[in-house]
C-alpha positions as CSV (number, residue, x, y, z in Angstrom):
1,M,6.8,-20.3,2.0
2,S,3.1,-20.2,3.0
3,G,0.7,-17.9,1.1
4,A,1.0,-14.2,1.7
5,A,-1.6,-11.9,3.3
6,V,-2.3,-8.5,1.8
7,I,-3.6,-5.6,3.8
8,I,-5.2,-2.7,1.9
9,P,-5.9,0.3,4.1
10,A,-9.0,1.9,2.5
11,A,-10.5,3.9,5.3
12,G,-9.1,7.3,4.4
13,S,-11.2,10.2,3.3
14,G,-9.1,11.1,0.3
15,T,-9.5,14.8,0.8
16,R,-6.9,15.8,-1.9
17,F,-9.1,14.2,-4.6
18,G,-12.1,16.4,-3.6
19,G,-15.8,15.6,-3.4
20,D,-17.7,13.5,-0.9
21,L,-16.7,10.1,-2.1
22,P,-13.2,8.9,-1.0
23,K,-10.9,8.4,-4.0
24,Q,-10.5,4.6,-3.4
25,F,-14.2,4.2,-4.2
26,R,-14.3,6.4,-7.3
27,E,-15.0,4.3,-10.4
28,L,-12.3,3.2,-12.9
29,A,-13.6,1.4,-15.9
30,G,-16.9,0.8,-14.2
31,K,-15.6,-0.5,-10.9
32,P,-14.3,1.2,-7.7
33,I,-10.6,1.6,-7.8
34,V,-10.1,-0.5,-4.7
35,Q,-12.1,-3.4,-6.3
36,H,-9.6,-3.5,-9.2
37,V,-6.8,-3.7,-6.6
38,I,-8.5,-6.5,-4.7
39,E,-9.3,-8.5,-7.8
40,R,-5.7,-8.2,-9.1
41,F,-4.3,-9.7,-5.9
42,L,-6.9,-12.5,-5.9
43,L,-5.6,-13.6,-9.3
44,D,-2.2,-14.3,-7.7
45,E,-1.7,-17.8,-6.5
46,R,0.8,-16.6,-3.9
47,V,-1.8,-14.6,-2.1
48,A,-3.7,-16.5,0.6
49,Q,-5.7,-13.7,2.0
50,V,-6.7,-10.1,1.2
51,I,-7.8,-7.9,4.1
52,V,-9.4,-4.5,3.4
53,A,-9.8,-1.9,6.1
54,V,-12.7,0.4,5.5
55,A,-14.4,3.2,7.4
56,E,-16.6,1.7,10.1
57,P,-19.9,3.1,8.6
58,L,-19.1,1.1,5.4
59,L,-18.4,-2.1,7.2
60,A,-22.0,-3.4,7.3
61,V,-22.3,-2.7,3.5
62,V,-19.2,-4.4,2.3
63,R,-19.1,-7.3,4.9
64,Q,-21.5,-9.3,2.6
65,E,-18.8,-9.3,0.0
66,S,-16.4,-11.3,2.3
67,S,-15.2,-14.7,1.2
68,D,-12.6,-17.3,2.1
69,R,-9.9,-15.1,0.7
70,V,-11.3,-11.6,1.2
71,H,-12.0,-10.1,4.7
72,F,-13.2,-6.6,5.6
73,V,-12.3,-4.9,8.9
74,A,-13.1,-1.5,10.4
75,G,-10.2,0.8,9.8
76,G,-8.8,3.4,12.2
77,A,-8.3,7.1,12.3
78,S,-4.9,6.8,10.7
79,R,-3.2,4.6,8.1
80,L,-1.2,2.8,10.7
81,Q,-4.3,2.1,12.8
82,S,-6.0,0.6,9.8
83,V,-3.0,-1.6,9.0
84,S,-2.8,-2.7,12.6
85,R,-6.5,-3.7,12.6
86,G,-5.9,-5.5,9.3
87,L,-2.9,-7.3,10.8
88,E,-5.1,-8.7,13.6
89,A,-7.1,-10.6,11.0
90,V,-4.1,-12.2,9.3
91,R,-4.1,-16.0,9.5
92,D,-1.4,-17.7,11.5
93,E,-0.1,-19.5,8.5
94,C,0.7,-16.3,6.6
95,D,4.4,-15.6,7.2
96,I,4.6,-12.7,4.9
97,V,2.3,-9.6,4.9
98,A,2.1,-7.0,2.1
99,V,0.6,-3.6,2.6
100,H,-0.7,-1.9,-0.5
101,D,-2.3,1.4,-1.3
102,A,-6.0,1.2,-2.2
103,V,-5.4,3.5,-5.1
104,R,-2.5,1.8,-6.9
105,P,-4.3,-0.6,-9.3
106,F,-1.4,-1.0,-11.8
107,F,1.2,-2.9,-9.8
108,A,3.1,-5.5,-11.7
109,T,2.9,-9.2,-10.5
110,S,6.6,-9.7,-11.3
111,T,7.5,-6.8,-9.0
112,F,5.2,-8.1,-6.3
113,H,6.8,-11.5,-6.4
114,A,10.3,-10.0,-6.2
115,L,9.1,-8.0,-3.1
116,L,7.8,-11.2,-1.5
117,D,11.1,-13.0,-2.1
118,A,13.1,-10.0,-0.8
119,A,11.0,-9.9,2.4
120,V,11.6,-13.6,3.0
121,A,15.4,-13.0,2.6
122,A,15.8,-9.6,4.3
123,G,12.7,-9.3,6.5
124,A,11.2,-6.4,4.8
125,S,11.1,-4.8,1.3
126,F,9.7,-1.9,-0.7
127,P,9.5,-0.9,-4.3
128,G,11.2,2.4,-5.1
129,L,11.9,4.7,-8.1
130,P,15.0,6.9,-8.2
131,V,14.1,10.6,-7.9
132,T,14.9,12.4,-11.2
133,D,14.3,16.0,-10.0
134,T,16.6,17.9,-7.6
135,I,15.1,18.0,-4.2
136,H,15.5,21.0,-1.8
137,I,14.7,21.0,1.9
138,V,13.0,24.4,2.3
139,D,11.9,26.4,5.3
140,G,9.5,29.2,4.2
141,S,11.2,30.7,1.2
142,R,14.8,29.6,2.0
143,I,16.6,26.5,0.9
144,L,18.2,24.8,4.0
145,S,19.9,21.9,2.2
146,T,19.9,19.8,-1.0
147,P,20.2,16.0,-0.4
148,E,22.3,14.0,-2.9
149,R,19.8,12.9,-5.6
150,R,21.5,9.5,-6.1
151,M,20.4,8.6,-2.6
152,L,16.7,9.6,-3.0
153,Y,14.0,7.1,-4.0
154,A,10.2,7.6,-4.2
155,A,8.5,4.8,-2.3
156,Q,5.7,2.8,-3.7
157,T,3.7,-0.2,-2.5
158,P,3.1,-3.1,-2.0
159,Q,5.6,-3.1,0.8
160,C,6.3,-6.6,2.2
161,F,7.3,-7.8,5.7
162,R,7.8,-10.9,7.7
163,T,4.6,-11.0,9.8
164,A,6.5,-10.8,13.1
165,I,8.5,-7.8,12.0
166,L,5.4,-5.8,10.9
167,R,3.7,-6.7,14.1
168,D,6.6,-5.5,16.1
169,V,7.0,-2.3,14.1
170,L,3.3,-1.4,14.4
171,A,3.3,-2.1,18.2
172,R,6.3,0.1,18.7
173,A,4.8,2.9,16.6
174,A,1.6,2.8,18.6
175,Q,3.6,2.8,21.9
176,N,5.6,5.8,20.8
177,D,2.7,7.6,19.1
178,D,4.8,7.5,16.0
179,D,2.5,8.0,13.0
180,A,3.7,7.6,9.4
181,T,2.4,7.0,5.9
182,D,5.1,4.5,5.1
183,E,5.6,1.2,6.9
184,A,9.0,0.5,5.3
185,G,10.3,3.7,6.7
186,L,9.1,2.8,10.1
187,A,10.7,-0.6,9.9
188,A,14.0,1.1,9.0
189,R,13.6,3.6,11.8
190,Y,13.3,0.7,14.3
191,G,16.4,-1.0,13.1
192,Y,15.2,-3.6,10.6
193,P,16.9,-4.0,7.2
194,V,14.6,-3.1,4.4
195,A,15.5,-4.3,0.9
196,L,14.9,-2.0,-2.1
197,V,13.3,-3.6,-5.2
198,A,13.1,-1.6,-8.5
199,G,9.7,0.0,-8.7
200,D,7.5,0.6,-11.8
201,P,6.5,4.0,-13.2
202,M,3.1,2.5,-14.1
203,N,2.5,1.8,-10.4
204,F,1.3,5.3,-9.8
205,K,-1.0,6.5,-7.0
206,I,-4.4,7.9,-8.0
207,T,-4.5,11.0,-5.8
208,R,-6.1,13.8,-7.9
209,P,-8.8,13.9,-10.6
210,E,-6.2,14.2,-13.3
211,D,-4.6,11.0,-12.1
212,L,-7.9,9.2,-12.7
213,I,-8.0,10.5,-16.3
214,V,-4.6,9.0,-16.9
215,A,-5.7,5.8,-15.2
216,E,-8.7,5.4,-17.5
217,R,-6.3,5.7,-20.5
218,V,-3.9,3.2,-19.0
219,F,-6.7,0.7,-18.2
220,E,-8.1,1.1,-21.8
221,R,-4.7,0.3,-23.2
222,W,-4.2,-2.7,-20.9
223,S,-7.6,-4.2,-21.7
224,T,-6.8,-4.2,-25.4
225,E,-3.3,-5.7,-25.2
């Protein structure tokens, strides 16, 4: 297959983290978290292009960092809008597109490659971890139902798609005003098969200040191995 394109939606405000600086631009081991993510993908020979969607006011600042393999675009008001704008910049020769969270710097290359292969075979793929806690669906203070735990998986990224499938899914979502935080779930909702690949507990999302403390410890351990 041709090289894959990677879209990193990084235009969000990161309000759960707190402070004025979005979490994807907080420093981890001396660099913005999103920079670690970009550099990790650039080390992969199966990646032809990395597209980063950032808030429009930042575009003029980061555009000077563009290169043959890295391209910055103005993101939208939602994640799906940012992914859609990133998709517009994908080169024609890229037949697989991965979408990855800007605050997951510890994804495993072996998992990513398994996801690429699964997307080639099935059309779409996502990494997931089985849920270990019992999950209740609650309304107010009452439990409405308790899904079977064996069927529940926590979705991670990168999520991978044949380019034509992701393009169709995003177009239909825009037409239906169907917003979501997970492209794999949208693909399944629109009838596409989505393959599950075993996720990695280390591929956690840095969402809160305590996550960044853990990430610093993980990075320090990785750098000494």
